[in-house]
PyMOL commands that place a pseudoatom at each C-alpha (Angstrom):
pseudoatom trace, name=CA, resn=MET, resi=1, chain=A, elem=C, hetatm=0, pos=[-46.359, -3.530, 3.122]
pseudoatom trace, name=CA, resn=ASN, resi=2, chain=A, elem=C, hetatm=0, pos=[-46.091, -1.283, 5.953]
pseudoatom trace, name=CA, resn=THR, resi=3, chain=A, elem=C, hetatm=0, pos=[-46.673, -3.770, 9.150]
pseudoatom trace, name=CA, resn=LYS, resi=4, chain=A, elem=C, hetatm=0, pos=[-46.002, -1.189, 11.775]
pseudoatom trace, name=CA, resn=LYS, resi=5, chain=A, elem=C, hetatm=0, pos=[-49.259, 0.353, 13.226]
pseudoatom trace, name=CA, resn=SER, resi=6, chain=A, elem=C, hetatm=0, pos=[-49.501, 4.013, 14.400]
pseudoatom trace, name=CA, resn=TRP, resi=7, chain=A, elem=C, hetatm=0, pos=[-51.344, 4.652, 17.437]
pseudoatom trace, name=CA, resn=THR, resi=8, chain=A, elem=C, hetatm=0, pos=[-52.684, 7.785, 15.588]
pseudoatom trace, name=CA, resn=ASP, resi=9, chain=A, elem=C, hetatm=0, pos=[-54.758, 5.500, 12.878]
pseudoatom trace, name=CA, resn=LEU, resi=10, chain=A, elem=C, hetatm=0, pos=[-58.262, 6.251, 13.992]
pseudoatom trace, name=CA, resn=ALA, resi=11, chain=A, elem=C, hetatm=0, pos=[-59.868, 3.611, 11.418]
pseudoatom trace, name=CA, resn=VAL, resi=12, chain=A, elem=C, hetatm=0, pos=[-58.063, 0.902, 13.336]
pseudoatom trace, name=CA, resn=ASP, resi=13, chain=A, elem=C, hetatm=0, pos=[-59.651, 1.890, 16.857]
pseudoatom trace, name=CA, resn=GLY, resi=14, chain=A, elem=C, hetatm=0, pos=[-62.792, 2.179, 15.347]
pseudoatom trace, name=CA, resn=ARG, resi=15, chain=A, elem=C, hetatm=0, pos=[-62.578, -1.284, 13.688]
pseudoatom trace, name=CA, resn=ARG, resi=16, chain=A, elem=C, hetatm=0, pos=[-61.438, -2.560, 16.894]
pseudoatom trace, name=CA, resn=LEU, resi=17, chain=A, elem=C, hetatm=0, pos=[-64.435, -0.904, 18.897]
pseudoatom trace, name=CA, resn=GLU, resi=18, chain=A, elem=C, hetatm=0, pos=[-66.926, -2.612, 16.431]
pseudoatom trace, name=CA, resn=ARG, resi=19, chain=A, elem=C, hetatm=0, pos=[-65.502, -5.665, 17.146]
pseudoatom trace, name=CA, resn=ILE, resi=20, chain=A, elem=C, hetatm=0, pos=[-66.007, -5.475, 20.707]
pseudoatom trace, name=CA, resn=ILE, resi=21, chain=A, elem=C, hetatm=0, pos=[-69.143, -4.155, 20.218]
pseudoatom trace, name=CA, resn=ARG, resi=22, chain=A, elem=C, hetatm=0, pos=[-70.113, -7.141, 18.207]
pseudoatom trace, name=CA, resn=LEU, resi=23, chain=A, elem=C, hetatm=0, pos=[-68.665, -9.355, 20.921]
pseudoatom trace, name=CA, resn=CYS, resi=24, chain=A, elem=C, hetatm=0, pos=[-70.842, -8.081, 23.620]
pseudoatom trace, name=CA, resn=GLU, resi=25, chain=A, elem=C, hetatm=0, pos=[-73.875, -8.422, 21.385]
pseudoatom trace, name=CA, resn=THR, resi=26, chain=A, elem=C, hetatm=0, pos=[-72.855, -12.154, 21.194]
pseudoatom trace, name=CA, resn=GLU, resi=27, chain=A, elem=C, hetatm=0, pos=[-72.182, -12.982, 24.429]
pseudoatom trace, name=CA, resn=ILE, resi=28, chain=A, elem=C, hetatm=0, pos=[-75.392, -11.247, 25.808]
pseudoatom trace, name=CA, resn=THR, resi=29, chain=A, elem=C, hetatm=0, pos=[-77.545, -13.321, 23.239]
pseudoatom trace, name=CA, resn=LYS, resi=30, chain=A, elem=C, hetatm=0, pos=[-75.399, -16.547, 24.621]
pseudoatom trace, name=CA, resn=ASN, resi=31, chain=A, elem=C, hetatm=0, pos=[-75.872, -15.865, 28.312]
pseudoatom trace, name=CA, resn=LEU, resi=32, chain=A, elem=C, hetatm=0, pos=[-80.068, -15.038, 27.454]
pseudoatom trace, name=CA, resn=GLN, resi=33, chain=A, elem=C, hetatm=0, pos=[-80.066, -19.134, 26.843]
pseudoatom trace, name=CA, resn=TYR, resi=34, chain=A, elem=C, hetatm=0, pos=[-78.641, -19.703, 30.511]
pseudoatom trace, name=CA, resn=ASP, resi=35, chain=A, elem=C, hetatm=0, pos=[-80.343, -17.087, 32.156]
pseudoatom trace, name=CA, resn=ASN, resi=36, chain=A, elem=C, hetatm=0, pos=[-77.174, -15.788, 33.587]
pseudoatom trace, name=CA, resn=HIS, resi=37, chain=A, elem=C, hetatm=0, pos=[-78.415, -12.172, 34.438]
pseudoatom trace, name=CA, resn=ASP, resi=38, chain=A, elem=C, hetatm=0, pos=[-75.037, -11.126, 36.165]
pseudoatom trace, name=CA, resn=MET, resi=39, chain=A, elem=C, hetatm=0, pos=[-72.996, -11.668, 33.183]
pseudoatom trace, name=CA, resn=ILE, resi=40, chain=A, elem=C, hetatm=0, pos=[-75.828, -10.022, 30.757]
pseudoatom trace, name=CA, resn=LEU, resi=41, chain=A, elem=C, hetatm=0, pos=[-75.608, -6.725, 32.718]
pseudoatom trace, name=CA, resn=ALA, resi=42, chain=A, elem=C, hetatm=0, pos=[-71.930, -6.881, 32.680]
pseudoatom trace, name=CA, resn=TYR, resi=43, chain=A, elem=C, hetatm=0, pos=[-71.995, -7.378, 28.991]
pseudoatom trace, name=CA, resn=ILE, resi=44, chain=A, elem=C, hetatm=0, pos=[-74.610, -4.606, 28.742]
pseudoatom trace, name=CA, resn=ASP, resi=45, chain=A, elem=C, hetatm=0, pos=[-72.178, -2.202, 31.024]
pseudoatom trace, name=CA, resn=ARG, resi=46, chain=A, elem=C, hetatm=0, pos=[-69.469, -2.712, 28.521]
pseudoatom trace, name=CA, resn=LEU, resi=47, chain=A, elem=C, hetatm=0, pos=[-71.552, -2.351, 25.456]
pseudoatom trace, name=CA, resn=ILE, resi=48, chain=A, elem=C, hetatm=0, pos=[-72.708, 1.023, 26.286]
pseudoatom trace, name=CA, resn=LYS, resi=49, chain=A, elem=C, hetatm=0, pos=[-68.780, 1.885, 27.219]
pseudoatom trace, name=CA, resn=ALA, resi=50, chain=A, elem=C, hetatm=0, pos=[-67.571, 0.988, 24.129]
pseudoatom trace, name=CA, resn=THR, resi=51, chain=A, elem=C, hetatm=0, pos=[-70.611, 2.567, 22.217]
pseudoatom trace, name=CA, resn=ALA, resi=52, chain=A, elem=C, hetatm=0, pos=[-69.538, 5.823, 24.138]
pseudoatom trace, name=CA, resn=GLN, resi=53, chain=A, elem=C, hetatm=0, pos=[-65.923, 5.580, 22.958]
pseudoatom trace, name=CA, resn=LYS, resi=54, chain=A, elem=C, hetatm=0, pos=[-67.049, 4.687, 19.409]
pseudoatom trace, name=CA, resn=GLU, resi=55, chain=A, elem=C, hetatm=0, pos=[-69.454, 8.066, 19.504]
pseudoatom trace, name=CA, resn=LYS, resi=56, chain=A, elem=C, hetatm=0, pos=[-66.398, 10.057, 20.643]
pseudoatom trace, name=CA, resn=LEU, resi=57, chain=A, elem=C, hetatm=0, pos=[-64.213, 8.526, 17.873]
pseudoatom trace, name=CA, resn=ALA, resi=58, chain=A, elem=C, hetatm=0, pos=[-66.882, 9.334, 15.445]
pseudoatom trace, name=CA, resn=ASP, resi=59, chain=A, elem=C, hetatm=0, pos=[-66.728, 12.622, 16.277]
pseudoatom trace, name=CA, resn=ILE, resi=60, chain=A, elem=C, hetatm=0, pos=[-63.048, 13.225, 16.384]
pseudoatom trace, name=CA, resn=VAL, resi=61, chain=A, elem=C, hetatm=0, pos=[-62.728, 11.772, 12.589]
pseudoatom trace, name=CA, resn=LEU, resi=62, chain=A, elem=C, hetatm=0, pos=[-66.026, 13.405, 11.164]
pseudoatom trace, name=CA, resn=GLY, resi=63, chain=A, elem=C, hetatm=0, pos=[-64.265, 16.704, 12.737]
pseudoatom trace, name=CA, resn=ILE, resi=64, chain=A, elem=C, hetatm=0, pos=[-61.172, 16.396, 11.487]
pseudoatom trace, name=CA, resn=ASN, resi=65, chain=A, elem=C, hetatm=0, pos=[-62.931, 15.525, 7.925]
pseudoatom trace, name=CA, resn=HIS, resi=66, chain=A, elem=C, hetatm=0, pos=[-64.921, 18.605, 8.172]
pseudoatom trace, name=CA, resn=LEU, resi=67, chain=A, elem=C, hetatm=0, pos=[-61.726, 20.924, 8.763]
pseudoatom trace, name=CA, resn=ARG, resi=68, chain=A, elem=C, hetatm=0, pos=[-59.826, 19.261, 5.796]
pseudoatom trace, name=CA, resn=LYS, resi=69, chain=A, elem=C, hetatm=0, pos=[-62.824, 20.274, 3.539]
pseudoatom trace, name=CA, resn=LEU, resi=70, chain=A, elem=C, hetatm=0, pos=[-62.748, 23.529, 4.703]
pseudoatom trace, name=CA, resn=ALA, resi=71, chain=A, elem=C, hetatm=0, pos=[-58.855, 24.185, 4.504]
pseudoatom trace, name=CA, resn=GLU, resi=72, chain=A, elem=C, hetatm=0, pos=[-59.520, 22.712, 1.051]
pseudoatom trace, name=CA, resn=LYS, resi=73, chain=A, elem=C, hetatm=0, pos=[-61.732, 25.086, 0.058]
pseudoatom trace, name=CA, resn=LYS, resi=74, chain=A, elem=C, hetatm=0, pos=[-60.007, 28.071, 1.269]
pseudoatom trace, name=CA, resn=TYR, resi=75, chain=A, elem=C, hetatm=0, pos=[-56.968, 27.475, 0.468]
pseudoatom trace, name=CA, resn=GLU, resi=76, chain=A, elem=C, hetatm=0, pos=[-57.727, 26.021, -3.018]
pseudoatom trace, name=CA, resn=GLN, resi=77, chain=A, elem=C, hetatm=0, pos=[-56.031, 22.819, -2.332]
pseudoatom trace, name=CA, resn=PRO, resi=78, chain=A, elem=C, hetatm=0, pos=[-56.409, 19.563, -4.455]
pseudoatom trace, name=CA, resn=LYS, resi=79, chain=A, elem=C, hetatm=0, pos=[-58.620, 17.153, -2.768]
pseudoatom trace, name=CA, resn=TYR, resi=80, chain=A, elem=C, hetatm=0, pos=[-57.654, 14.164, -1.085]
pseudoatom trace, name=CA, resn=ILE, resi=81, chain=A, elem=C, hetatm=0, pos=[-59.727, 11.050, -1.633]
pseudoatom trace, name=CA, resn=PHE, resi=82, chain=A, elem=C, hetatm=0, pos=[-59.264, 8.773, 1.326]
pseudoatom trace, name=CA, resn=PRO, resi=83, chain=A, elem=C, hetatm=0, pos=[-58.528, 5.035, 0.224]
pseudoatom trace, name=CA, resn=PRO, resi=84, chain=A, elem=C, hetatm=0, pos=[-61.490, 2.806, 0.765]
pseudoatom trace, name=CA, resn=GLN, resi=85, chain=A, elem=C, hetatm=0, pos=[-62.060, 1.143, 4.237]
pseudoatom trace, name=CA, resn=LYS, resi=86, chain=A, elem=C, hetatm=0, pos=[-61.748, -2.726, 4.113]
for i in range(1, 86): cmd.bond("trace and resi %d" % i, "trace and resi %d" % (i + 1))
show_as sticks, trace
zoom trace
């Protein structure tokens, strides 16, 4: 099993961003109980930033997949099936 992490693994970055987004949503809910509006606004700001980064990452991944499909079609290459995500 390969435990070495590559900086090019976009799926790992996407999962990390999703965890950050869920954490922000959880913290917003927790702080609503205490009427801690400053912290709520801070977490909303982080949530917006993480969502924007996730959108950029999704555009990159989908663009790469689209280009790969076009190249397979043009050069009649065998199709590569990505392993299912965990």
